[in-house]
DRENRO-946731 format. One record per residue: x, y, z negated of N, C-alpha, C in turn; residue in one letter. Coordinates in steps of 0.001 Angstrom, whole numbers, padded with zeros to 6 digits, always signed. Each point is the difference from the previous one (the first is absolute). Layout:
N
XYZXYZXYZA...
This chain:
235
+001446+000058+026615-000988+000331-001025+000485+001191-000825M-000797+001063+000001+000374+001197-000752-000424-000142-001453N+000955+000038-000917-000288-000128-001420-000030+001344-000716K+000408+001056+000669+000151+001311-000644-001311+000784+000075V-000427+000523-001147-001226+000783-000081+000334+001411-000488Y-000813+000987+000404+000339+001388-000331-000196+000385-001459P-000879-000707-000704-000252+000325-001403-000553-001226-000723D-000098+000107-001316-000434-001135-000818-001439-000394+000288A-000861+000982+000237-001405-000289+000267-000154-000877+001233K+000679+000360+001073-000113-000794+001232+000690-001348-000134S+001053-000062-000815+000711-001269-000199-000870-001025-000721A-000998+000459-000746-000888-000897-000744-001351-000186+000687L-000197+000659+001113-001289-000057+000684-000315-001421+000458E-001211-000458-000311-000433-001322+000415+000482-001126-000887G+000808+000326-001004+000559-001023-000894-000762-000060-001321V-000443+001147-000479-000611+000081-001327-001447-000476-000003L-000376-000691-001087-001385-000423-000188-000255-000176-001492K-001240+000127-000403-000364-000193-001401+000326-001424-000439D+000466-000142-001253+000218-001317-000568+001281-000691+000427G+000874+000682+000703+001227-000627+000490+001079-000049-001080M+001026-000845+000247+001165-000057-000879+001144+000774+000641M+000606+000890-000778+001106+000820+000486+001213-000206-000896I+001150-000255+000604+001258-000002-000735+000651+001361+000161M+000480+000542-001109+000604+001328+000016+001386-000075-000616S+001023+000239+000804+001379-000102-000456+000366+001086-000996G+001160-000177-000619+000483+000987-000951+000116-000562-001400G+000724+000745-000830+000199-000358-001401+000000+001302-000769F-001037+000214-000816-000151+001319-000600-000321+000984+001107G+000857+000991+000182-000163+000959+001105+001061-000209+001074L+000830-001031-000153+001107-000229+000926-000435-000883+001166C+000023+000568+001196-000335-000773+001189-001478-000188+000235G-000846+000849-000601-001439-000140+000219-000396+000639+001326I-001009-000576+000636-000499+000522+001282-001056+001067-000297A+000452+001139-000487-000909+001021-000508-000881+000610+001085E+000563+000225+001177-000778+000608+001088-001095-000955+000469V+000342-001268+000134-000997-000984+000435-001073-000224-001063L+000395-000026-001271-001010-000204-001050-000956+001184-000066S+000502+001206+000247-000880+001166+000046-000989-000102+001167D+000472-000538+001122-000883-000175+001160-001079-001044-000283A+000340-001024-000761-001005-000994-000406-001047+000659-000880I+000453+000840-000936-000948+000734-000841-000931+000857+000843R+000558+000724+000943-000792+000912+000820-000994-000735+000895D+000265-001276+000292-000898-000775+000866-001307-000341-000695S+000029-000045-001336-001203-000324-000759-000273-001477-000163G+000891-000860+000497-000182-001445-000132-000032-000368-001477V-000820-001007-000374-000186-000286-001430-000015-001509-000265K-000078-000345-001302-000034-001408-000394+001312-000715+000263G+001113+000726-000096+001302-000540+000387+000622-000859-001097L+000704-001042+000430+000917-000725-000872+001399+000425+000415T+000762+000546-000935+001320+000533+000324+001070-000787-000751V+000973-000504+000760+001148-000697-000565+001153+000990-000059V+000434+000316-001219+001094+000946-000185+000606-000233-001363S+001317+000158-000117+000632-000209-001299-000694+000808-001083N-000351+001224+000298-000729+000869-000909-000718+001038+000854N-000574+000986-000621-000718+001019+000777+000633+001370-000165A+001319+000021-000177+000700+001273-000099-000387+000786-001243G-000151+001292+000143-000405+000856-001111-001237+000782+000398V-000647+000589-000979-001248+000726+000253+000191+001083+001058D-000910+000015+000970-000010+001045+001010+000901-000223+001192G+000715-001142+000047+000920-000255+001107-000215-001405+000536I-000012-000137+001329-000075-001315+000629-001307-000719-000270G+000088-001270-000419-001187-000819-000208-000922+000569-001061L+000544+000784-000907-000836+000586-001053-001110+000857+000599S+000241+000569+001164-001036+000824+000639-001169-000855+000465R+000284-001265+000313-001078-000925+000371-000771-000464-001230L+000677-000013-001148-000709-000295-001246-000909+001163-000379L+000448+001215+000244-000796+001188-000306-001334-000010+000750E+000043-000478+001244-001201-000008+000837-000767-001320-000100T+000442-000879-000897-000662-001291-000258-000095-000869+001253R+001018+000074+000845+000007-000824+001208+000623-001376-000231Q+000704-000159-001127+000639-001272-000316-000879-000783-000973I-000335-001221+000387-000802-000882-000851+000883-000866-000883K+001154-000424+000551+000864-000933-000721+001459+000297+000306K+000840-000086-001041+001445+000117+000166+000649-001347-000322M+000963-000406+000819+000845-001158-000290+001386+000570-000233I+000417+000057-001269+001186+000759-000381+000770-000698-001114S+001159+000584-000317+000771-000521-001132+000206+001045-001090S-000443+001253+000256+000285+001068-000961-001059+001083+000105Y-000522+000429-001139-000923+001130-000034+000758+001258-000416V+000687-000088-001132+000984+000997-000403-000413+001444+000031G+000653+000768+000893-000089+001463-000049-001321+000567+000501E-000857-000837+000598-001227+000519+000602-001163-000082-000989N-000359+001139-000581-001062+000034-001007-001352-000361+000595K-000275+000468+001219-001288-000278+000640-000163-001490+000259L+001068-000651+000459+000006-001444+000218-000395-000712-001297F+000663+000337-001093-000275-000631-001292-001420+000283-000466A-000462+001242+000155-001334+000373-000453-001082-000767+000742Q+000129-000101+001322-001013-000697+000782-000026-001486-000322Q+001175-000586-000215+000056-001416-000351-000627-000255-001363F+000376+000799-001005-000511-000192-001352-001502+000268-000088L-000509+000832+000900-001431+000305+000026-000793-001017+000815A+000686-000983+000581-000682-001010+000806-000417+000489+001373G+000598+001098+000443-000361+000590+001295+000920-000461+001130E+001065-000693-000361+000989-000441+000984+000448-001410-000344L-000082-000901+000968+000501-001358-000209+001524+000028+000101E+000642-000819-000808+001460-000050+000007+000474-001436-000099L+000805-000405+000946+000645-001305-000025+001471+000230-000316E+000362-000256-001271+001369+000225-000442+000909-001144+000428F+001197+000349+000438+000998-000983+000395+001338+000361-000628N+000765-000987-000481+001400+000296-000304+000654+000543+001277P+000905+000942-000141+000525+000691+001181+000664-000944+001009Q+000785-000956-000498+000627-000950+000912-001011-000884+000695G-001063-000355-000720-001059-000816+000596-000708+000781+001102T-000275+001277-000248-000647+000829+001018+000867+000081+001251L+001296+000237-000186+000909+000086+001141+000012-001307+000788A+000012-001131-000710+000031-001293+000678-001331-000324+000672E-001098+000425-000590-001304-000213+000642-000060+000728+001349R+000559+001202+000032+000023+000769+001250+000945-000651+001009I+001203-000366-000459+000963-000647+000892-000561-001294+000562R-000659-000772-000858-000575-001263+000433-001084+000224+001055A-000855+000990-000235-001045+000299+000974+000577+000356+001355G+001068+000795-000001+000638+000375+001253+000686-001167+000694G+000406-001001-000785+000685-001170+000564-000965-001123+000357A-001296+000236-000193-000988-001028+000330-000113-001090-001049G+000425+000290-001230-000066-000972-001095-001245+000301-000832I-000986-000885-000032-001264+000309-000670+000081+000021-001516P+000953-000746-000593+000101-000056-001452+001377-000524-000395A+000379+000244-001265+001279-000489-000512-000139-000189-001513F+000984-000638-000602-000013-000245-001439+001120+000793-000684Y-000314+000527-001185+000981+000757-000772-000193-000265-001489T+001083+000070-000761-000085-000172-001456-000482+001275-000688K+000116+001116+000691-000370+001285-000609-001483+000029-000361T-000300+000269-001246-001382+000126-000441-000605-001246-000597G+000718-001120+000028-000527-001230-000588-000266+000214-001493V-001193-000393-000442-000342+000132-001411-000435+001392-000420G-000215+000891+000966-000432+001365-000316-001349+000286+000660T-000508+001217-000187-001262+000399+000637+000081-000076+001517L+001201+000164+000535+000196-000057+001449-000439-001342+000563I+000093-001056-000833-000292-001359+000469-001489-000322+000039A-000829+000839-000589-001428-000310-000085-000628-000181+001380E-000653-001144+000187-000694-000292+001248+000884-000462+001137G+001300-000167-000252+000921-000422+001051+000428-001448-000184K+000292-000635+001099+000459-001377-000047+001390-000077-000637E+000176-000944-000920+001294-000237-000627+000460-001401+000399V+001218-000095+000483+000528-001294+000440+001377-000221-000610K+000321-001263-000248+001270-000322-000626+001004-000513+001030E+001199+000558-000041+001109-000435+000848+001203-000256-000895F+000538-001190+000054+001200-000350-000775-000140+000356-001474D-001198-000245-000535-000229+000225-001417-000303+001430-000389G-000063+000921+000976-000289+001409-000283-001326+000404+000651E-000752+000889-000673-001277+000460+000521+000174+001235+000872K-000780+000035+001073+000056+001108+000950-001417+000434+000364Y-000158+001310+000263-001276+000554+000469-000022+000061+001520L-001156-000272+000568-000143+000227+001429-000478+001433+000239M+000708+000715+000837-000368+001363+000386-000266+000043+001496E-001014+000737+000407-000349+000110+001412+000815+001088+000690R+000375-000252+001252+000622+001038+000797-001021+001092+000322G+000490+001188+000321-000872+001126+000336+000212+000419+001448L-001094+000206+000705+000064+000478+001385-001141+000985+000191F+000334+001233+000370-000979+001084+000033-000509+000293+001409A-001050+000800+000052-000500+000497+001285+000920+001083+000554D+000568+000800-000913+000837+001136+000395+001129+000178-001001L+001190+000298+000500+001122+000404-000857+000449+001386+000430A+000185+000893-000973+000565+001323+000298+001354+000088-000695I+001021+000382+000763+001359+000053-000533+000644+001331+000382V+001020+000364-000782+000749+001229+000250+001457-000359+000251H+000549+000481+001117+001400-000266+000331+000740+001313+000228A+001298-000061-000214+000841+001176+000236+000163+000251+001491W+000237-001061+000752+000213+000157+001434-000662-001159+000741K-000541+000298+001165-000599-001026+000839+000197+000341+001453G-000151-001004+000864+000072+000290+001434-001352-000276+000648D-000121+000354+001260-001290-000082+000685-000468-001434+000199T+000875-000979-000223-000392-001410+000072-000515-000509-001339A+000074+000842-001043-000514-000378-001305+001029-000555-000966G+001270-000045+000400+001044-000446-000921+000191+001043-001096N+000187-000465-001235+000035+000921-001142+001245-000173-000851L+000469+001128-000544+001080+000012-000990-000516+000760-001220I+000086-000627-001161-000397+000641-001248+001245+000553-000690Y-000174+001065-000748+001154+000641-000650+000117-000417-001459R+001084-000698-000299+000348-000366-001372-001172-000677-000716K-000356+000476-001219-001025-000706-000776-001409+000148+000570T-000168+000822+001018-001303+000103+000657-000336-001265+000800A+000959-000930+000066-000311-001283+000637-001052-000743-000822R+000211-000090-001304-000881-000685-000960-000988-001001+000638N-001302+000286-000077-001009-000932+000527-000251+000177+001499F+000538+001050+000606-000331+000305+001393+000335-001113+000998N+001217-000569-000007+000308-001032+001003-000901-001229-000103P-000321-000426-001224-000862-001178-000175-001416+000294+000485M-000530+001148-000369-001368+000333+000383-000149+000161+001507M+001054+000481+000642-000053+000192+001453-000247-001307+000740A+000355-001132-000626-000179-001310+000645-001321-000657-000362T-000713+000547-000993-001106-000730-000610-001360+000630+000256A-000246+000448+001228-001299+000581+000331-000302-000197+001481A-001274+000026+000325-000416-000110+001405+000518+001190+000802K-000044+001179-000625+000487+001222+000652+000896+000745-000982V+001213+000323+000427+000905+000811-000807+000176+001357+000673T-000267+001056-000758+000179+001366+000491+001117+000637-000828V+000994+000529+000679+001162+000588-000679+000039+001505+000201A+000279+000717-001092+000328+001417+000123+001506+000108-000175E+000640+000781+000860+001458+000117-000042+000391+001468-000072V+001108+000251-000670+000480+001375-000091+000685+000435+001289E+000694-000930+000646+000719+000311+001237-000309-001071+001040H-000497+000414+001152-000323-000930+001082+000996+000189+001142L+000598-001107+000454+000997+000058+001067-000409-000950+001129V+000560+000178+001200-000319-000905+001112+000450-001433-000293P-000704-000956+000575+000374-001401-000150+001428-000216+000497A+000764-000779-000747+001379-000277+000361+001018+000846-000741G-000458+001048-000682+000938+000882-000721+000422-000545-001360E-000825-000857-000596+000324-000531-001319+000984-001166+000120L+000972-000028-000893+000923-001130-000053-000794-001233-000432N-000035-001051+000809-000783-001195-000349+000337-000572-001370P+001262+000124-000423+000407-000532-001298-000544+000808-001171D-000520+001198+000283-000510+000863-001062-001518-000070-000144H-000667-000686+000906-001464-000060-000002-000500-000921-001109I-000930+000500-000799-000581-000787-001090-001299-000691+000420H-000837+000696+000774-001245-000579+000504+000029-000003+001521T+000010-001183+000624-000032-000069+001462-001324+000529+000548P+000057+000613+001150-001171+000632+000598-001152-000941+000296G+000258-001302+000066-001075-000952+000287-001093+000043-001064I+000364+000432-001213-000981+000058-001081-000790+001304-000015F+000457+001010+000704-000605+001339-000089-000834+000282+001243V-001293+000252-000225-000909+000250+001123-000100+001477+000354K+000100+000872-001013-000165+001433+000237+001004+000767-000855R+000413+001158+000500+001010+000781-000705-000289+001490+000190I+000239+000783-001053-000218+001436+000076+001161+000706-000692V+000488+001063+000616+001092+000776-000593-000588+001064-000918E+000480+000048-001257-000572+000927-000982+000993+001028-000505V+001246-000062+000465+001007+000944-000463+000579-000409-001340G+000950+000782-000471+000665-000315-001263-000980+000094-001156T-000085-001071-000756-000952-000059-001108+000497+000804-001190A-000945+000534-000759+000342+000676-001246+000464-001047-001009Q+001152+000201-000591+000538-000966-000961-000535+000338-001394K-001124-000556-000321-000642+000296-001274+000672-000770-001137R-000050+000557-001187+000532-000658-001190-001187-000450-000846I-000067-001300-000254-001150-000557-000717-000024+000427-001466E+001155-000024-000637+000060+000337-001420+001325+000700-000266F-000072+001215-000518+001214+000785-000255+000256+000092-001504R+001182-000392-000399+000385+000052-001414+001220+000906-000123N-000082+001029-000808+001125+000930-000119+000353+000214-001469T+001178+000499-000218+000427+000353-001351+000867+001251+000088R+000035+000794-001060+000795+001242+000021+001477-000316+000229P+000671+000864+000740+001423-000152+000254+000809+000399-001242R+000998-000776-000329+000859+000339-001141+000794+001271+000334T+000004+000946-000932+000706+001266+000243+001482-000250+000224A+000611+000763+000914+001415-000158+000311+000847+000428-001182A
């Protein structure tokens, strides 16, 4: 089975549809599948529910899908640096399901492991608990949270092989390994593609069994989300 595609557009062909749920790896601008998200934008698919820690910053990555109003709902833990994300939510133009960051990570992990729901103390007695089942264990209250499983996951890896095995670089691992397991179809963009068998098995983060399609995108631009500087003290 050939998993390698010549470009992002062909790697997503036949997978995209209106109203689908997409998981998008990354944290801020680190490890985001920017080439694949741009291809989703160019496809014109709409009414999307997107699971992502955040939506990056204005004009980059998922924010471009917000610009074109292709995203109906975000399931996230942080709005932060993205002004468009905040504006659309506050204007009632974008649905938002807020999650504590650890809860979001566990919901994704659980979905990939086939666990439909779990209990956590995080959020008990807060707005997060509204409408959710609360159960008591050993005298403590816990919220029930549902696992997440998407139609499509897009992830970015530093290196991959033609069998779909992936290695993420440093903090770019973030949500990518969990999301790769939690979708019907996982499409990976990799900076370096090598023949199957070249990767050290002990270094592989995502086994190829989870990856259906892969595209080589070259070395990614290392963008800086927020730059803070101060004048240098004179010598």
